[in-house]
C-alpha positions in Angstrom: 94.2 107.9 344.5 94.0 104.4 346.1 93.6 101.3 343.9 89.9 100.4 343.2 90.9 96.8 343.7 92.3 97.2 347.3 90.2 95.8 350.1 87.6 94.0 347.9 85.4 91.7 349.9 82.1 91.7 348.0 81.8 92.2 344.3 79.0 91.9 341.7 79.2 91.1 338.0 76.8 91.4 335.2 76.8 91.9 331.4 74.6 94.3 329.5 74.1 95.3 325.9 75.0 98.8 325.0 74.3 99.0 321.3 71.7 97.6 318.9 72.4 94.0 318.3 74.5 91.9 320.6 77.3 94.1 321.6 77.9 93.5 325.3 80.0 94.8 328.1 80.8 93.1 331.4 80.9 95.3 334.5 82.2 94.4 337.9 81.1 96.5 341.0 82.4 96.8 344.5 79.3 96.3 346.7 81.0 97.7 349.8 81.9 101.1 348.1 78.9 101.1 345.8 80.8 101.8 342.6 81.9 100.2 339.3 85.5 99.2 339.4 86.1 97.4 336.1 84.4 97.1 332.7 85.4 95.3 329.5 83.8 94.7 326.1 82.3 91.2 325.7 81.0 88.7 328.2 81.7 85.2 329.4 84.3 83.2 331.2 87.3 84.7 329.3 86.3 88.3 329.8 85.6 87.8 333.6 88.9 86.0 333.8 90.6 89.2 332.6 89.3 91.0 335.6 90.8 88.4 338.0 94.1 88.5 336.1 94.4 92.2 337.0 94.2 91.4 340.7 97.1 90.3 342.9 96.7 86.9 344.6 96.1 88.8 347.9 93.3 90.9 346.3 91.7 87.7 345.0 92.0 86.0 348.4 90.2 89.0 350.1 87.0 88.5 348.0 84.5 86.6 350.1 81.2 87.1 348.0 80.6 87.3 344.3 77.1 88.2 343.3 75.6 87.9 339.8 73.0 86.2 337.7 72.8 82.5 337.2 75.3 82.3 334.4 77.5 79.2 334.7 80.6 81.1 333.4 80.5 83.2 336.6 80.5 80.1 338.7 83.4 78.6 336.9 85.5 81.8 337.1 84.8 82.2 340.8 85.7 78.6 341.4 89.0 79.0 339.5 90.1 82.4 340.7 88.5 82.8 344.2 87.9 79.2 345.5 87.1 80.5 349.0 84.5 83.0 347.8 80.8 82.4 348.2 78.7 82.7 345.1 75.3 84.5 345.5 72.5 85.6 343.2 72.1 89.4 343.1 68.9 91.2 344.3 67.9 92.4 340.8 67.9 88.9 339.4 66.1 87.4 342.4 63.2 89.9 342.0 63.2 89.3 338.3 63.0 85.5 338.6 60.3 85.6 341.3 58.2 88.1 339.3 58.5 85.9 336.1 57.6 82.6 337.8 53.9 83.2 338.4 53.5 84.5 334.8 55.1 81.4 333.4 52.7 79.2 335.4 49.7 81.4 334.4 50.5 81.2 330.7 50.2 77.4 330.6 46.5 77.1 331.2 45.8 80.2 329.3 47.5 78.9 326.2 45.8 75.5 326.7 42.4 77.2 326.8 43.2 79.2 323.6 44.3 75.9 321.8 41.1 74.2 323.0 38.9 77.1 321.9 37.6 77.6 325.4 36.7 81.3 325.1 35.1 81.4 328.5 38.4 80.4 330.2 40.4 82.7 328.0 38.1 85.6 328.9 38.3 84.9 332.6 42.1 84.9 332.5 42.4 88.2 330.8 43.9 90.9 333.0 45.4 88.5 335.6 49.0 88.9 334.5 49.7 91.8 336.8 47.2 90.7 339.4 49.4 87.8 340.5 52.2 90.3 341.3 50.1 92.5 343.6 49.6 92.2 347.3 46.3 90.4 347.8 45.2 92.9 350.4 45.5 95.8 348.0 43.6 94.5 345.0 40.9 96.5 343.5 37.5 94.9 343.0 38.3 94.2 339.4 41.7 92.7 340.2 40.2 90.6 343.1 37.6 89.2 340.6 40.5 88.4 338.2 42.4 86.6 341.0 39.3 84.5 341.8 38.9 83.6 338.1 42.5 82.5 338.0 41.9 80.3 341.0 39.0 78.6 339.3 40.7 78.1 335.9 43.1 75.3 336.7 41.7 72.3 338.5 45.0 71.9 340.5 45.1 75.6 341.3 48.7 76.0 340.2 48.6 79.5 338.8 46.7 80.7 341.9 49.1 79.0 344.3 52.2 80.3 342.5 
């Protein structure tokens, strides 16, 4: 069987919890062959460095792209072990970040209205959490009304624009 590390050009790295508590595992995948090629208990710079230590200098030099979340330890490892590789965010995290952003913007005026005791604004903003993630052309009448309420809640229109 050929080495799983031969011909690597594009890899991805992420950590995940696999037990209750904070037990983590770091997994490296080969994006070209669509398979996991390495896993190790723990996470962070030292653990990811163990992956690069298993590679030959030629194998490290062949890596052109390393995808992962925004963790700084990934950046520092890539810079140290594969200085010619490009660092890119992975698709899962891009979707997650862009889905979370409108909700964070929506929460600010909603929490402010709750603190101020403005029940009318609080009521108008109920049900808009998932409305902001939907295609405006496919909103039901109820969701369309919620979207309009969101537009009218903040004077600067930040939640609606986001």
